[in-house]
One Martini backbone bead per residue (centre of mass of N, CA, C, O) as a GRO file, in nm:
protein
  120
    1MET     BB    1   1.262   0.419   1.070
    2ALA     BB    2   1.055   0.491   0.810
    3VAL     BB    3   0.711   0.601   0.840
    4THR     BB    4   0.403   0.598   0.648
    5GLY     BB    5   0.118   0.694   0.526
    6THR     BB    6  -0.127   0.641   0.319
    7LYS     BB    7  -0.326   0.737   0.090
    8VAL     BB    8  -0.647   0.874   0.084
    9GLY     BB    9  -0.890   0.764  -0.109
   10ARG     BB   10  -1.147   0.816  -0.311
   11LEU     BB   11  -1.504   0.722  -0.251
   12ASP     BB   12  -1.789   0.656  -0.418
   13ILE     BB   13  -2.138   0.635  -0.311
   14ARG     BB   14  -2.434   0.430  -0.288
   15LEU     BB   15  -2.746   0.481  -0.142
   16VAL     BB   16  -3.031   0.291  -0.008
   17ARG     BB   17  -3.339   0.308   0.063
   18GLY     BB   18  -3.410   0.035   0.291
   19ASP     BB   19  -3.114  -0.047   0.319
   20THR     BB   20  -2.855  -0.229   0.420
   21GLN     BB   21  -2.529  -0.091   0.508
   22ARG     BB   22  -2.169  -0.066   0.428
   23VAL     BB   23  -1.913   0.141   0.575
   24GLY     BB   24  -1.553   0.209   0.506
   25GLY     BB   25  -1.209   0.138   0.606
   26ARG     BB   26  -0.840   0.142   0.555
   27TRP     BB   27  -0.536   0.098   0.748
   28ARG     BB   28  -0.205   0.166   0.625
   29LYS     BB   29   0.150   0.112   0.634
   30GLN     BB   30   0.462   0.245   0.508
   31ASN     BB   31   0.785   0.148   0.462
   32LEU     BB   32   1.039   0.338   0.325
   33THR     BB   33   1.275   0.133   0.325
   34THR     BB   34   1.114  -0.148   0.232
   35GLY     BB   35   0.793  -0.111   0.127
   36GLU     BB   36   0.623  -0.215   0.346
   37THR     BB   37   0.284  -0.318   0.406
   38THR     BB   38   0.079  -0.244   0.698
   39PRO     BB   39  -0.151  -0.290   0.919
   40VAL     BB   40  -0.364  -0.140   1.149
   41ASP     BB   41  -0.458  -0.179   1.471
   42LEU     BB   42  -0.821  -0.126   1.555
   43SER     BB   43  -0.933  -0.276   1.819
   44ALA     BB   44  -0.877   0.001   2.019
   45TRP     BB   45  -1.070   0.158   1.842
   46LYS     BB   46  -1.279   0.419   1.718
   47GLY     BB   47  -1.561   0.457   1.494
   48THR     BB   48  -1.688   0.695   1.232
   49LEU     BB   49  -1.970   0.793   1.053
   50GLU     BB   50  -2.013   1.057   0.806
   51LEU     BB   51  -2.283   1.253   0.689
   52ARG     BB   52  -2.277   1.520   0.463
   53SER     BB   53  -2.297   1.787   0.316
   54PRO     BB   54  -2.188   1.906   0.018
   55ASP     BB   55  -1.991   2.124   0.182
   56GLY     BB   56  -1.934   1.982   0.488
   57ARG     BB   57  -2.070   2.153   0.736
   58GLU     BB   58  -2.291   1.932   0.777
   59ILE     BB   59  -2.420   1.689   0.997
   60TRP     BB   60  -2.664   1.433   0.919
   61TYR     BB   61  -2.490   1.164   0.994
   62THR     BB   62  -2.426   0.909   1.245
   63GLN     BB   63  -2.198   0.617   1.296
   64ALA     BB   64  -2.089   0.358   1.452
   65CYS     BB   65  -1.839   0.127   1.452
   66ALA     BB   66  -1.862  -0.224   1.495
   67THR     BB   67  -1.598  -0.272   1.312
   68MET     BB   68  -1.271  -0.357   1.449
   69THR     BB   69  -0.957  -0.443   1.321
   70THR     BB   70  -0.633  -0.588   1.298
   71ASP     BB   71  -0.636  -0.520   0.960
   72GLY     BB   72  -0.763  -0.198   0.937
   73TYR     BB   73  -1.073  -0.207   0.987
   74ALA     BB   74  -1.368   0.011   0.941
   75VAL     BB   75  -1.715  -0.072   1.011
   76CYS     BB   76  -2.037   0.051   0.909
   77ASP     BB   77  -2.377   0.025   0.997
   78ILE     BB   78  -2.668   0.077   0.808
   79PRO     BB   79  -2.979   0.101   0.859
   80ALA     BB   80  -3.281   0.073   0.689
   81ASP     BB   81  -3.412   0.335   0.866
   82ALA     BB   82  -3.219   0.593   0.830
   83PHE     BB   83  -3.399   0.730   0.559
   84GLU     BB   84  -3.719   0.786   0.642
   85ASP     BB   85  -3.722   1.066   0.673
   86ASP     BB   86  -3.824   1.355   0.513
   87GLU     BB   87  -3.537   1.497   0.489
   88TRP     BB   88  -3.439   1.271   0.265
   89ASP     BB   89  -3.588   1.393   0.014
   90VAL     BB   90  -3.347   1.635  -0.006
   91ARG     BB   91  -3.111   1.437   0.082
   92ARG     BB   92  -2.900   1.316  -0.190
   93THR     BB   93  -2.617   1.459  -0.122
   94GLY     BB   94  -2.253   1.424  -0.039
   95GLN     BB   95  -2.039   1.371   0.228
   96TRP     BB   96  -1.791   1.128   0.340
   97LYS     BB   97  -1.662   0.971   0.653
   98VAL     BB   98  -1.397   0.785   0.819
   99CYS     BB   99  -1.320   0.778   1.161
  100VAL     BB  100  -1.049   0.740   1.394
  101ARG     BB  101  -0.996   0.660   1.756
  102ASN     BB  102  -0.784   0.664   2.013
  103THR     BB  103  -0.861   0.583   2.344
  104LEU     BB  104  -0.573   0.659   2.474
  105THR     BB  105  -0.455   0.924   2.290
  106GLY     BB  106  -0.667   1.067   2.065
  107GLU     BB  107  -0.606   0.984   1.802
  108ARG     BB  108  -0.684   1.103   1.461
  109ARG     BB  109  -0.835   0.945   1.159
  110THR     BB  110  -0.870   0.930   0.816
  111ILE     BB  111  -0.979   0.628   0.612
  112GLY     BB  112  -1.240   0.757   0.464
  113TRP     BB  113  -1.373   0.902   0.148
  114GLY     BB  114  -1.640   1.111  -0.009
  115TYR     BB  115  -1.923   1.056  -0.206
  116TRP     BB  116  -2.284   1.074  -0.190
  117THR     BB  117  -2.582   0.883  -0.290
  118LEU     BB  118  -2.938   0.893  -0.282
  119SER     BB  119  -3.167   0.623  -0.327
  120ASP     BB  120  -3.476   0.434  -0.390
   0.00000   0.00000   0.00000
């Protein structure tokens, strides 16, 4: 039985200083024989959100995902005070991604990514 992961599509997001926000992704697999798509159980996985510089080389912010579901979702909560420091006055755009890691096997997958813009 052949099974493959589905393409991770890009999603651009806008973040607002002073607001609590949620960012995440969903992992599903498609059976190539039947065409059936099923979610991956992420309840035993750990997830992380990374906000990176525009070129992706520097990690400016990381946050663990508090919500890992049996139907494939990894959701990270960004607190309202996350972007209060003065450095965020000049950090206005970049790349983001949500990665998940299996705590038993160490397998790592990117399940969401795109570009972010920070506004006041």
